[in-house]
KOLKEFI-268592 format. One record per residue (C-alpha): residue in three letters; x, y, z; chain. Coordinates in pm, 1 decimal. Layout:
KOLKEFI-268592
SITE type       c1       c2       c3 mol
SITE  ALA        X        Y        Z   A
...
END
This chain:
KOLKEFI-268592
SITE type       c1       c2       c3 mol
SITE  MET  -2730.1   -121.2   1441.9   A
SITE  SER  -2541.4   -419.0   1584.2   A
SITE  HIS  -2644.2   -550.7   1925.3   A
SITE  TYR  -2276.2   -507.0   2017.3   A
SITE  GLY  -2272.8   -141.8   2127.7   A
SITE  LEU  -2000.6    118.9   2171.9   A
SITE  GLU  -1990.6     63.1   2548.6   A
SITE  HIS  -1798.9   -259.0   2473.9   A
SITE  HIS  -1513.7    -34.8   2350.2   A
SITE  GLY  -1526.3    195.0   2651.9   A
SITE  ILE  -1713.4    471.3   2466.7   A
SITE  GLN  -1968.2    601.2   2716.2   A
SITE  ARG  -2241.3    864.2   2665.5   A
SITE  PRO  -2156.2    970.8   2308.5   A
SITE  GLY  -2376.7   1221.1   2123.7   A
SITE  THR  -2568.5   1113.0   1813.3   A
SITE  VAL  -2425.8    786.4   1676.0   A
SITE  HIS  -2475.2    711.7   1304.7   A
SITE  TRP  -2462.7    336.1   1252.3   A
SITE  ASN  -2358.5    205.1    909.0   A
SITE  LEU  -2504.9    487.3    701.4   A
SITE  PRO  -2541.2    422.2    327.5   A
SITE  VAL  -2299.8    596.3     89.9   A
SITE  ALA  -2543.8    872.3    -14.1   A
SITE  ARG  -2615.4    967.5    348.3   A
SITE  LEU  -2243.4    976.7    432.2   A
SITE  VAL  -2175.6   1204.3    135.1   A
SITE  GLU  -2461.0   1434.5    243.7   A
SITE  GLU  -2332.0   1443.2    602.3   A
SITE  ALA  -1973.6   1516.6    492.4   A
SITE  VAL  -2091.0   1809.8    277.4   A
SITE  ARG  -2335.0   1937.8    542.9   A
SITE  ARG  -2058.6   1934.2    806.0   A
SITE  GLY  -1811.4   2113.1    575.5   A
SITE  GLU  -1572.6   1817.0    557.5   A
SITE  GLY  -1550.6   1825.2    177.2   A
SITE  ILE  -1703.2   1944.8   -149.0   A
SITE  LEU  -1843.1   1757.6   -447.8   A
SITE  THR  -1644.3   1771.2   -771.5   A
SITE  GLU  -1795.4   1783.7  -1120.9   A
SITE  SER  -1792.3   1401.0  -1140.9   A
SITE  GLY  -1970.1   1366.2   -806.1   A
SITE  ALA  -1668.2   1255.1   -600.8   A
SITE  LEU  -1615.2   1405.3   -254.2   A
SITE  ASN  -1292.9   1604.9   -222.3   A
SITE  ALA  -1159.9   1637.1    133.2   A
SITE  MET   -853.4   1816.2    266.7   A
SITE  THR   -665.6   1633.3    542.4   A
SITE  GLY   -508.5   1940.6    700.9   A
SITE  LYS   -155.2   1943.4    837.6   A
SITE  ARG    -87.5   1576.5    764.6   A
SITE  THR   -123.6   1471.6    401.4   A
SITE  GLY     32.5   1127.6    438.3   A
SITE  ARG    102.8    861.7    696.8   A
SITE  SER    297.7    958.6   1010.7   A
SITE  PRO    539.7    667.3   1066.7   A
SITE  ARG    713.6    839.8   1360.6   A
SITE  ASP    379.9    854.3   1542.0   A
SITE  LYS    298.6    484.0   1515.2   A
SITE  PHE    336.8    269.4   1828.7   A
SITE  ILE    265.3    -80.9   1954.7   A
SITE  VAL    163.1   -130.5   2317.7   A
SITE  GLU    439.3   -319.2   2497.6   A
SITE  GLU    267.7   -595.6   2694.7   A
SITE  SER    345.0   -954.6   2790.3   A
SITE  SER    135.0  -1141.1   2528.2   A
SITE  THR    324.5   -999.2   2226.9   A
SITE  LYS    644.3   -847.7   2370.6   A
SITE  ASP    873.4  -1131.4   2255.6   A
SITE  LYS    722.2  -1161.3   1905.8   A
SITE  ILE    735.5   -802.2   1775.1   A
SITE  TRP   1013.8   -673.8   1545.1   A
SITE  TRP   1096.9   -379.9   1773.5   A
SITE  GLY   1292.3    -88.2   1630.0   A
SITE  LYS   1232.7    221.2   1417.3   A
SITE  VAL    927.9     68.0   1249.6   A
SITE  ASN    764.2    -76.6   1561.0   A
SITE  ALA    821.4    163.0   1848.5   A
SITE  PRO    695.7     54.1   2189.9   A
SITE  ILE    462.6    254.4   2412.6   A
SITE  ALA    443.6    148.8   2778.1   A
SITE  GLU    107.2      2.7   2872.6   A
SITE  GLY     54.3    263.7   3147.0   A
SITE  ASP    120.0    554.5   2907.0   A
SITE  TYR   -116.7    401.9   2653.7   A
SITE  LEU   -397.5    345.7   2905.5   A
SITE  GLY   -370.9    708.7   3019.3   A
SITE  LEU   -392.8    826.5   2657.1   A
SITE  ARG   -685.5    591.3   2589.4   A
SITE  GLN   -874.4    725.1   2889.4   A
SITE  GLU   -834.9   1083.0   2762.0   A
SITE  VAL   -955.0    986.0   2411.5   A
SITE  LEU  -1262.2    807.7   2550.3   A
SITE  ALA  -1342.2   1112.1   2764.8   A
SITE  TYR  -1300.7   1337.0   2457.2   A
SITE  LEU  -1555.3   1127.0   2263.2   A
SITE  GLN  -1830.4   1175.0   2526.1   A
SITE  GLY  -2114.2   1382.8   2382.7   A
SITE  ARG  -1965.1   1383.5   2033.0   A
SITE  GLU  -2144.9   1292.7   1712.2   A
SITE  LEU  -1988.3    966.5   1589.7   A
SITE  PHE  -2002.1    746.6   1279.5   A
SITE  VAL  -1966.7    368.3   1297.6   A
SITE  MET  -1875.6    137.1   1008.5   A
SITE  ASP  -1901.2   -239.3   1060.7   A
SITE  GLY  -1737.5   -450.4    792.5   A
SITE  PHE  -1473.0   -709.9    720.6   A
SITE  ALA  -1109.3   -745.9    620.9   A
SITE  GLY  -1021.7  -1050.0    408.2   A
SITE  ALA  -1213.4  -1202.4    116.0   A
SITE  ASP  -1133.3  -1566.3    201.6   A
SITE  PRO  -1412.9  -1677.9    440.7   A
SITE  ARG  -1163.2  -1890.7    636.4   A
SITE  TYR   -961.9  -1582.1    730.5   A
SITE  THR  -1221.6  -1301.9    727.5   A
SITE  MET  -1178.9  -1062.5   1019.9   A
SITE  PRO  -1487.0   -867.6   1143.4   A
SITE  ILE  -1387.0   -504.4   1206.9   A
SITE  ARG  -1549.4   -189.1   1345.9   A
SITE  ILE  -1425.3    162.7   1274.8   A
SITE  VAL  -1552.5    451.1   1488.0   A
SITE  THR  -1484.3    800.5   1349.7   A
SITE  GLU  -1576.2   1160.4   1428.5   A
SITE  LEU  -1580.5   1256.8   1058.4   A
SITE  ALA  -1848.9   1142.4    812.7   A
SITE  TYR  -1590.3   1149.0    533.6   A
SITE  HIS  -1371.6    901.5    726.6   A
SITE  SER  -1669.7    667.4    761.8   A
SITE  LEU  -1733.4    694.0    386.2   A
SITE  PHE  -1364.9    622.0    320.4   A
SITE  VAL  -1358.4    299.7    524.9   A
SITE  LYS  -1700.7    190.6    395.7   A
SITE  GLN  -1562.3    203.8     39.6   A
SITE  LEU  -1221.8     51.5    119.5   A
SITE  PHE  -1311.2   -246.1    338.9   A
SITE  ARG  -1538.8   -538.2    260.8   A
SITE  LYS  -1903.8   -458.6    317.8   A
SITE  ALA  -2140.1   -641.9    552.1   A
SITE  THR  -2490.6   -747.2    443.8   A
SITE  PRO  -2791.9   -633.5    653.2   A
SITE  GLU  -2809.9   -986.5    797.9   A
SITE  GLN  -2441.2   -974.6    895.3   A
SITE  LEU  -2481.0   -628.7   1050.2   A
SITE  ALA  -2755.9   -751.9   1281.6   A
SITE  VAL  -2518.6   -999.0   1448.8   A
SITE  HIS  -2184.8   -824.0   1383.5   A
SITE  VAL  -1928.7   -864.4   1662.3   A
SITE  PRO  -1598.4   -695.9   1574.5   A
SITE  GLU  -1277.3   -886.7   1632.4   A
SITE  TRP  -1073.9   -564.0   1591.0   A
SITE  THR  -1182.1   -203.5   1644.4   A
SITE  VAL  -1033.0    123.9   1521.2   A
SITE  ILE  -1122.3    431.1   1728.0   A
SITE  ASN  -1030.5    741.0   1527.5   A
SITE  ALA  -1050.9   1064.1   1729.0   A
SITE  CYS   -872.5   1257.6   1455.9   A
SITE  LYS   -924.6   1604.1   1605.1   A
SITE  PHE   -798.0   1506.3   1951.2   A
SITE  LEU   -446.8   1643.0   2000.3   A
SITE  ALA   -232.5   1454.1   2249.3   A
SITE  ASP     15.9   1607.5   2491.0   A
SITE  PRO    339.0   1443.6   2367.1   A
SITE  LYS    532.1   1503.8   2691.7   A
SITE  LYS    259.4   1364.0   2911.4   A
SITE  HIS    205.6   1047.4   2705.9   A
SITE  LYS    567.2   1006.1   2585.0   A
SITE  LEU    479.4   1050.7   2216.0   A
SITE  ASN    670.9   1223.7   1935.8   A
SITE  SER    394.8   1473.7   1851.6   A
SITE  GLU     26.5   1546.2   1902.7   A
SITE  ALA    -55.3   1261.3   1659.6   A
SITE  PHE    -63.5    890.4   1742.7   A
SITE  ILE   -153.1    558.7   1583.3   A
SITE  VAL   -134.1    296.1   1858.3   A
SITE  VAL   -192.0    -76.3   1799.5   A
SITE  ASP   -301.0   -267.3   2109.6   A
SITE  PHE   -278.7   -640.6   2033.8   A
SITE  GLN   -404.8   -745.9   2375.1   A
SITE  ARG   -731.3   -548.0   2354.3   A
SITE  LYS   -752.3   -576.4   1973.1   A
SITE  THR   -789.2   -202.3   1929.9   A
SITE  VAL   -620.9     66.5   1720.2   A
SITE  LEU   -632.1    417.6   1866.8   A
SITE  ILE   -579.4    711.1   1627.5   A
SITE  GLY   -566.7   1083.7   1699.0   A
SITE  GLY   -406.9   1409.0   1587.1   A
SITE  THR   -419.7   1327.9   1214.9   A
SITE  GLU   -702.1   1351.8    962.2   A
SITE  TYR   -517.4   1146.8    697.6   A
SITE  ALA   -764.1    865.0    625.4   A
SITE  GLY   -498.1    618.6    506.7   A
SITE  GLU   -393.5    557.3    869.5   A
SITE  MET   -713.6    353.2    923.4   A
SITE  LYS   -653.1    136.7    618.9   A
SITE  LYS   -288.3     71.6    700.4   A
SITE  SER   -345.5      1.4   1070.0   A
SITE  ILE   -575.2   -290.6    981.6   A
SITE  PHE   -310.0   -410.1    733.2   A
SITE  SER    -50.5   -402.7   1014.1   A
SITE  VAL   -282.3   -612.4   1231.1   A
SITE  LEU   -328.5   -870.1    952.1   A
SITE  ASN     48.8   -879.7    904.1   A
SITE  TYR     72.8   -999.4   1263.9   A
SITE  VAL   -226.3  -1233.6   1276.6   A
SITE  LEU   -210.8  -1420.3    944.5   A
SITE  PRO    143.5  -1567.0    941.9   A
SITE  HIS     46.4  -1761.3   1255.1   A
SITE  LYS   -230.0  -1918.4   1041.9   A
SITE  GLY      1.0  -2010.1    753.2   A
SITE  VAL   -107.7  -1715.9    534.6   A
SITE  LEU    149.9  -1478.6    383.2   A
SITE  PRO     28.3  -1114.6    400.8   A
SITE  MET    157.3   -910.8    105.4   A
SITE  HIS    180.9   -542.1     14.9   A
SITE  CYS     94.2   -607.1   -348.3   A
SITE  SER   -170.4   -580.3   -617.1   A
SITE  ALA   -308.7   -890.4   -789.1   A
SITE  ASN   -496.4   -980.4  -1105.2   A
SITE  VAL   -594.9  -1291.4  -1297.4   A
SITE  GLY   -629.8  -1383.6  -1664.8   A
SITE  LYS   -915.8  -1562.0  -1839.4   A
SITE  ASP   -730.2  -1893.5  -1802.9   A
SITE  GLY   -684.0  -1847.5  -1427.0   A
SITE  ASP   -320.9  -1733.3  -1456.2   A
SITE  ALA   -278.4  -1518.5  -1146.5   A
SITE  ALA     -5.3  -1260.5  -1087.8   A
SITE  VAL     97.4  -1044.0   -792.7   A
SITE  PHE    278.9   -709.7   -810.7   A
SITE  PHE    487.0   -596.0   -512.2   A
SITE  GLY    593.3   -233.8   -491.9   A
SITE  LEU    611.9     78.0   -279.8   A
SITE  SER    390.7    382.3   -327.9   A
SITE  GLY    426.5    535.5   -674.0   A
SITE  THR    579.8    230.7   -843.7   A
SITE  GLY    262.6    134.2  -1032.0   A
SITE  LYS     86.5   -133.1   -821.9   A
SITE  THR   -256.3     16.5   -886.1   A
SITE  THR   -194.4    131.6  -1244.1   A
SITE  LEU    -32.0   -189.2  -1370.3   A
SITE  SER   -280.4   -423.8  -1203.7   A
SITE  ALA   -577.4   -233.7  -1355.7   A
SITE  ASP   -543.6   -415.6  -1688.0   A
SITE  PRO   -864.3   -415.6  -1898.7   A
SITE  SER   -783.9   -764.9  -2031.6   A
SITE  ARG   -748.3   -923.0  -1684.4   A
SITE  GLY   -968.6   -954.5  -1376.0   A
SITE  LEU   -865.7   -731.1  -1085.5   A
SITE  ILE   -836.7   -901.8   -746.2   A
SITE  GLY   -712.8   -586.7   -571.0   A
SITE  ASP   -458.7   -307.0   -580.0   A
SITE  ASP   -271.9   -308.4   -249.4   A
SITE  GLU   -312.1   -573.5     21.9   A
SITE  HIS   -347.9   -950.7    -19.1   A
SITE  GLY   -295.0  -1283.4    152.5   A
SITE  TRP   -147.4  -1599.9     -3.2   A
SITE  SER   -306.3  -1907.6    155.8   A
SITE  ASP   -290.8  -2279.5     78.7   A
SITE  GLN   -568.2  -2220.9   -178.7   A
SITE  GLY   -438.9  -1908.6   -352.1   A
SITE  VAL   -445.9  -1529.9   -325.6   A
SITE  PHE   -723.9  -1320.8   -169.4   A
SITE  ASN   -779.4   -948.2   -125.6   A
SITE  PHE   -792.3   -800.0    223.1   A
SITE  GLU   -996.6   -502.8    103.3   A
SITE  GLY  -1311.2   -407.1    -83.0   A
SITE  GLY  -1173.1    -97.2   -251.7   A
SITE  CYS   -871.8     77.6   -402.7   A
SITE  TYR   -667.9    372.5   -277.9   A
SITE  ALA   -490.7    510.3   -583.4   A
SITE  LYS   -245.4    796.6   -614.6   A
SITE  CYS   -400.6   1050.4   -849.8   A
SITE  ILE   -119.7   1298.3   -911.4   A
SITE  LYS   -114.5   1368.8  -1287.7   A
SITE  LEU   -421.8   1147.0  -1339.9   A
SITE  THR   -550.2   1159.8  -1699.4   A
SITE  ILE   -817.8    967.1  -1887.2   A
SITE  GLU   -557.8    864.0  -2148.0   A
SITE  ARG   -302.2    728.9  -1902.6   A
SITE  GLU   -536.4    557.6  -1654.8   A
SITE  PRO   -887.8    528.8  -1802.0   A
SITE  LEU  -1014.8    278.9  -1541.4   A
SITE  ILE   -906.9    490.0  -1245.1   A
SITE  TRP  -1033.3    808.2  -1412.3   A
SITE  ALA  -1377.4    649.9  -1457.4   A
SITE  ALA  -1382.4    537.5  -1091.7   A
SITE  VAL  -1363.6    898.5   -965.2   A
SITE  LYS  -1740.6    946.5   -933.9   A
SITE  PHE  -2017.9    973.7   -674.9   A
SITE  GLY  -1924.7    768.9   -368.2   A
SITE  SER  -1549.5    804.6   -427.0   A
SITE  VAL  -1330.2   1014.2   -199.4   A
SITE  ILE  -1044.6   1222.9   -336.6   A
SITE  GLU   -799.8   1380.7    -93.1   A
SITE  ASN   -593.6   1697.4   -104.8   A
SITE  VAL   -666.1   1773.9   -471.7   A
SITE  THR   -716.0   2141.7   -558.9   A
SITE  VAL  -1060.9   2192.5   -711.7   A
SITE  ASP  -1186.0   2497.1   -903.7   A
SITE  PRO  -1447.1   2651.1   -668.7   A
SITE  VAL  -1674.9   2751.1   -959.7   A
SITE  THR  -1652.9   2464.2  -1210.6   A
SITE  ARG  -1563.3   2201.0   -947.2   A
SITE  VAL  -1304.6   2053.9  -1188.2   A
SITE  PRO  -1012.4   1889.0  -1001.5   A
SITE  ASN   -659.0   1987.6  -1102.1   A
SITE  TYR   -472.4   1657.7  -1076.4   A
SITE  PHE   -148.8   1822.7  -1189.5   A
SITE  ASP   -137.1   2061.2   -894.2   A
SITE  ASP     82.0   1923.6   -615.4   A
SITE  SER     82.9   2245.8   -411.7   A
SITE  VAL    -95.3   2072.7   -120.9   A
SITE  THR     93.9   1743.2   -154.8   A
SITE  GLU    232.9   1510.3   -419.3   A
SITE  ASN     45.3   1233.9   -233.3   A
SITE  THR   -302.1   1316.3   -369.8   A
SITE  ARG   -530.2   1012.3   -343.2   A
SITE  CYS   -858.1    863.3   -458.6   A
SITE  ALA  -1051.2    594.4   -268.4   A
SITE  TYR  -1321.9    398.2   -449.8   A
SITE  PRO  -1491.9     58.5   -413.9   A
SITE  LEU  -1370.7   -232.1   -625.3   A
SITE  GLU  -1703.3   -251.9   -808.3   A
SITE  TYR  -1618.8     83.7   -974.1   A
SITE  ILE  -1360.1   -108.0  -1180.9   A
SITE  PRO  -1551.9   -298.4  -1451.8   A
SITE  ASN  -1332.0   -610.4  -1460.8   A
SITE  THR  -1311.9   -671.1  -1085.3   A
SITE  VAL  -1340.9  -1031.1   -962.6   A
SITE  PRO  -1632.3  -1005.0   -713.4   A
SITE  SER  -1506.9  -1287.8   -489.6   A
SITE  GLY  -1172.2  -1110.0   -436.5   A
SITE  MET  -1001.0  -1449.5   -472.1   A
SITE  CYS   -791.7  -1635.8   -729.2   A
SITE  GLY   -554.2  -1933.3   -747.9   A
SITE  HIS   -180.9  -1949.3   -687.3   A
SITE  PRO     24.2  -1696.7   -887.2   A
SITE  LYS    270.2  -1822.2  -1146.3   A
SITE  ALA    432.2  -1477.8  -1174.6   A
SITE  VAL    556.9  -1260.6   -889.0   A
SITE  VAL    658.5   -913.1  -1008.7   A
SITE  PHE    869.8   -665.0   -811.6   A
SITE  LEU    808.3   -303.5   -919.2   A
SITE  ALA   1078.4    -39.0   -873.9   A
SITE  ALA   1055.8    320.7   -994.8   A
SITE  ASP   1432.1    368.0  -1031.2   A
SITE  ALA   1500.3    742.4  -1053.5   A
SITE  PHE   1876.8    669.1  -1077.6   A
SITE  GLY   1819.4    509.7  -1420.5   A
SITE  VAL   2028.7    199.7  -1342.0   A
SITE  LEU   1787.5    -95.8  -1355.9   A
SITE  PRO   1679.1   -252.6  -1688.2   A
SITE  PRO   1312.4   -227.7  -1793.0   A
SITE  VAL   1256.1   -596.1  -1714.0   A
SITE  ALA   1458.5   -884.6  -1568.2   A
SITE  ARG   1410.9  -1239.0  -1440.2   A
SITE  LEU   1537.9  -1325.6  -1092.1   A
SITE  SER   1677.9  -1649.1   -950.1   A
SITE  PRO   1527.9  -1780.9   -621.5   A
SITE  ALA   1818.4  -1635.1   -421.2   A
SITE  GLN   1785.5  -1299.0   -601.0   A
SITE  GLU   1411.8  -1302.6   -531.1   A
SITE  MET   1482.5  -1336.9   -157.3   A
SITE  TYR   1748.5  -1065.3   -170.8   A
SITE  HIS   1534.2   -812.2   -357.5   A
SITE  PHE   1225.3   -890.8   -150.3   A
SITE  MET   1417.5   -818.8    168.2   A
SITE  ALA   1570.5   -507.0      7.4   A
SITE  GLY   1236.2   -367.4   -120.9   A
SITE  TYR   1399.6   -100.4   -339.5   A
SITE  THR   1260.6    201.7   -518.8   A
SITE  ALA   1392.8    557.1   -563.3   A
SITE  SER   1177.4    858.1   -492.8   A
SITE  LEU   1240.8   1218.1   -585.7   A
SITE  ALA   1337.7   1458.3   -311.9   A
SITE  GLY   1138.2   1731.6   -482.7   A
SITE  THR    870.8   1741.2   -748.9   A
SITE  GLU    946.5   1756.7  -1119.0   A
SITE  ALA    931.9   2135.7  -1091.7   A
SITE  ASN   1233.6   2112.3   -860.1   A
SITE  SER   1427.3   1895.0  -1100.2   A
SITE  GLY   1762.8   2006.1   -963.6   A
SITE  ARG   1714.7   1777.3   -664.1   A
SITE  ASP   1866.9   1433.3   -648.3   A
SITE  PRO   1673.4   1107.8   -630.2   A
SITE  VAL   1654.2    942.2   -288.7   A
SITE  PRO   1687.8    561.7   -258.9   A
SITE  THR   1416.8    392.9    -54.0   A
SITE  PHE   1462.2     43.1     88.7   A
SITE  SER   1150.3    -92.2    255.5   A
SITE  THR   1173.4   -450.1    380.8   A
SITE  CYS    937.1   -687.2    195.0   A
SITE  PHE    802.6   -377.6     11.7   A
SITE  GLY    610.2   -289.7    327.3   A
SITE  ALA    837.5   -225.4    627.9   A
SITE  PRO    605.5     27.2    798.2   A
SITE  PHE    336.8   -241.2    829.5   A
SITE  LEU    540.0   -543.4    945.8   A
SITE  PRO    508.7   -623.2   1317.5   A
SITE  LEU    706.2   -951.0   1284.7   A
SITE  PRO   1074.2   -993.3   1186.9   A
SITE  PRO   1130.4   -961.3    807.0   A
SITE  GLN   1268.4  -1314.3    772.5   A
SITE  VAL    923.9  -1452.8    864.4   A
SITE  TYR    770.0  -1296.6    551.6   A
SITE  ALA   1068.4  -1360.7    322.0   A
SITE  GLU   1085.3  -1730.5    411.6   A
SITE  MET    708.5  -1767.8    366.0   A
SITE  LEU    727.8  -1609.2     19.0   A
SITE  ALA   1018.4  -1833.1    -84.6   A
SITE  GLN    830.6  -2140.4     36.6   A
SITE  LYS    509.0  -2043.3   -147.1   A
SITE  MET    700.4  -1974.6   -469.5   A
SITE  ARG    885.7  -2308.4   -451.0   A
SITE  GLU    566.3  -2496.3   -374.8   A
SITE  HIS    370.7  -2344.9   -664.0   A
SITE  LYS    658.8  -2310.0   -913.1   A
SITE  ALA    619.7  -1932.6   -942.8   A
SITE  HIS    884.1  -1727.0  -1123.2   A
SITE  CYS    999.8  -1384.5  -1007.5   A
SITE  TYR   1054.5  -1078.9  -1228.9   A
SITE  LEU   1164.7   -718.4  -1184.4   A
SITE  ILE    996.1   -428.9  -1368.2   A
SITE  ASN   1152.5    -81.2  -1365.0   A
SITE  SER    863.8    165.5  -1387.8   A
SITE  GLY   1095.9    463.5  -1341.1   A
SITE  TRP   1390.1    582.5  -1548.8   A
SITE  VAL   1590.6    340.1  -1766.2   A
SITE  GLY   1950.8    414.8  -1867.5   A
SITE  ASN   1928.2    787.2  -1800.0   A
SITE  ALA   1855.1    918.5  -1451.6   A
SITE  PHE   1570.1   1150.5  -1360.2   A
SITE  GLY   1636.0   1489.7  -1518.4   A
SITE  GLN   1851.6   1332.7  -1794.7   A
SITE  GLY   1570.9   1160.8  -1981.3   A
SITE  PRO   1200.5   1072.7  -1969.2   A
SITE  ARG   1037.3    811.2  -1750.2   A
SITE  ILE    983.9    477.9  -1927.9   A
SITE  PRO    648.3    482.5  -2114.0   A
SITE  LEU    363.7    305.2  -1937.7   A
SITE  LYS    297.3    111.9  -2259.4   A
SITE  ILE    639.4    -58.3  -2240.2   A
SITE  ASN    574.3   -156.5  -1876.7   A
SITE  ARG    234.8   -297.8  -1974.3   A
SITE  ASP    380.9   -485.0  -2275.2   A
SITE  ASN    656.5   -635.0  -2058.7   A
SITE  ILE    403.7   -755.6  -1801.9   A
SITE  THR    188.6   -906.4  -2079.0   A
SITE  GLN    496.9  -1090.0  -2206.2   A
SITE  ILE    577.4  -1215.9  -1857.5   A
SITE  LEU    223.4  -1348.3  -1817.1   A
SITE  ASP    181.6  -1506.9  -2162.5   A
SITE  GLY    521.6  -1681.6  -2145.4   A
SITE  THR    690.3  -1477.1  -2420.5   A
SITE  LEU    958.6  -1345.7  -2186.9   A
SITE  ASP   1061.1  -1689.8  -2058.3   A
SITE  LYS   1121.3  -1803.6  -2417.9   A
SITE  ALA   1364.4  -1518.7  -2484.7   A
SITE  GLU   1744.1  -1543.3  -2486.3   A
SITE  PHE   1899.4  -1375.6  -2181.3   A
SITE  THR   2217.3  -1196.2  -2082.9   A
SITE  LYS   2324.3  -1121.5  -1726.2   A
SITE  ASP   2323.9   -766.5  -1597.8   A
SITE  PRO   2695.2   -696.4  -1526.0   A
SITE  VAL   2627.9   -537.0  -1185.2   A
SITE  PHE   2305.0   -693.1  -1053.3   A
SITE  GLY   2345.9  -1038.2  -1206.2   A
SITE  PHE   1980.4  -1096.1  -1296.0   A
SITE  GLU   1877.9  -1214.4  -1642.1   A
SITE  VAL   1775.3   -951.6  -1898.6   A
SITE  PRO   1606.1  -1064.9  -2223.3   A
SITE  LYS   1804.9   -983.4  -2536.3   A
SITE  ALA   1493.6   -886.5  -2733.5   A
SITE  LEU   1123.2   -838.3  -2666.7   A
SITE  PRO    842.0   -718.8  -2894.3   A
SITE  GLY    767.4   -348.8  -2838.8   A
SITE  VAL   1085.6   -275.5  -2641.9   A
SITE  PRO   1361.5    -73.0  -2816.1   A
SITE  ALA   1670.2   -296.2  -2844.0   A
SITE  GLU   1901.4    -45.2  -2672.3   A
SITE  LEU   1686.8    -56.2  -2355.6   A
SITE  LEU   1764.4   -427.9  -2313.3   A
SITE  ARG   2144.7   -398.5  -2330.2   A
SITE  SER   2355.3   -250.8  -2052.1   A
SITE  PRO   2386.3     55.4  -2023.4   A
SITE  TYR   2019.6     48.0  -2133.0   A
SITE  GLY   2022.5    346.2  -2368.1   A
SITE  ALA   2232.2    575.0  -2144.6   A
SITE  LYS   2366.1    882.2  -2326.0   A
SITE  ASP   2688.8    871.8  -2124.0   A
SITE  VAL   2824.6    519.8  -2060.0   A
SITE  ALA   3082.0    626.7  -1798.2   A
SITE  ASP   2816.3    821.2  -1610.7   A
SITE  TYR   2584.6    517.1  -1618.8   A
SITE  GLN   2859.3    289.8  -1484.4   A
SITE  GLN   2924.0    530.1  -1196.2   A
SITE  ARG   2552.5    545.7  -1114.1   A
SITE  ALA   2530.2    164.6  -1123.9   A
SITE  LYS   2832.0    134.7   -893.1   A
SITE  ASP   2684.0    391.3   -652.0   A
SITE  LEU   2345.0    218.1   -643.3   A
SITE  ALA   2507.5   -123.3   -589.3   A
SITE  GLY   2689.1     26.2   -291.1   A
SITE  LYS   2358.4    155.9   -149.9   A
SITE  PHE   2208.1   -193.2   -183.0   A
SITE  ALA   2506.7   -347.9     -2.0   A
SITE  LYS   2495.0    -88.1    275.6   A
SITE  ASN   2121.2   -144.8    327.9   A
SITE  PHE   2163.9   -524.0    336.5   A
SITE  GLU   2411.1   -504.6    624.9   A
SITE  GLN   2107.4   -508.2    858.4   A
SITE  TYR   2034.7   -868.4    749.1   A
SITE  ALA   2345.4  -1028.2    897.5   A
SITE  GLY   2142.5  -1343.0    963.7   A
SITE  ALA   2061.7  -1399.7    594.3   A
SITE  SER   2225.4  -1704.5    433.8   A
SITE  ALA   2549.1  -1670.5    236.2   A
SITE  GLU   2355.1  -1767.1    -78.7   A
SITE  ILE   2108.9  -1478.1    -34.0   A
SITE  ARG   2382.2  -1226.2     47.7   A
SITE  ALA   2575.5  -1338.8   -261.7   A
SITE  ALA   2266.3  -1275.0   -477.8   A
SITE  GLY   2302.2   -898.5   -437.7   A
SITE  PRO   2478.2   -663.8   -682.1   A
SITE  ARG   2854.9   -674.5   -719.9   A
SITE  VAL   3007.5   -365.2   -564.1   A
END
């Protein structure tokens, strides 16, 4: 136990407090308390109840004088008055009195210059296991003197009175920059803890000259680093888990004056339709000590059914980085030469791979496009839904988007990095009209980006989006590299391209302050 007790966080007279339990003990506690069951591979499967994903409408930032003028207020960063927050906090602290609690002390950030000591207090053993595996672990020597800079207090079973505290529901995720605390309640979805620390780093690090990024990262044997930006489901985890390259991390990184470093000590992968053939590294990581969430499991054989999305399509697996055999233990690498934007385009408009100019890189970074499906594949009559998420991470950005976009442009100029687009969704034919692009083609294209093959190709310009598409690449069918990219119906493709270009233009209207050069780098409507 640290000498820095829970009373420093206002938690008085709790019940039994479990300090920094080892993985095996946390698994035992979670099973004993009925929080989850073990699967045939030894992973713990937990159900998160009513909320099976993040609750963006329930996320707030305390409005107080020290940060009020710096926050990007709006839909993403909703304010909560300090008085309302303090009343809510008092009720949560009272709720925790006499309760059995679990404490995890660890770190966020692999670069020692920017490492942030954190403490996460939970009422579920499974939540403590989750954060133990996802954040960077403390040694016994570090634990003895651990003083958290930021604390997450997760009273997940406490239901707030939304009228009384001026909230949108019984759930809340409140970031308090003045007291360096995140308060969570009303939701058992474990990802809220991970993402709240990411939001904090997105505020803290730009002031130190570090660009926080919602991306995965890996590095080759010759030190050639690459980062992969993308929203959930676009392939950040899958495409960065390359057996021939060292994995830095799958989701959250910083880019400093010395290179890229992971914020985390684990991975949080989507596992819908997980198979050993498609994702052998992730499949092998689902073992004792891992947490899987909201997966249906046969009660007799304990075999998970990864193809069942009856609980949610957002089934997840959390595991420590050391479960991936080619992980770089330091969590650090040099400056990337390749920056890849991943989009799962369900409209079937984007080419499989393209190279972007500096102005296009800024435009597409600020756009942060992918297209999700309104239903599951079983409901294939539903239309795709475009998603634009600023800097590929809008829900986690407390500062104005231009701060992050300008930092990325500066880093790329400084280190002569090139920017590429990979479509991991549907090419030529929209969802329901043809299959998703094979993972092998995505992997081959990324290999050819990283080994320089793609830059040596001849290029043509996409007639709508203007970025450069290679005329030929090994392993890619020729028709997929020529507009309309293998579409069965050319007129239909052209209409879809026109419609999507219009959606891009409409979304970009919010960036009236962007330069004329950046605005001109968008698609032609």
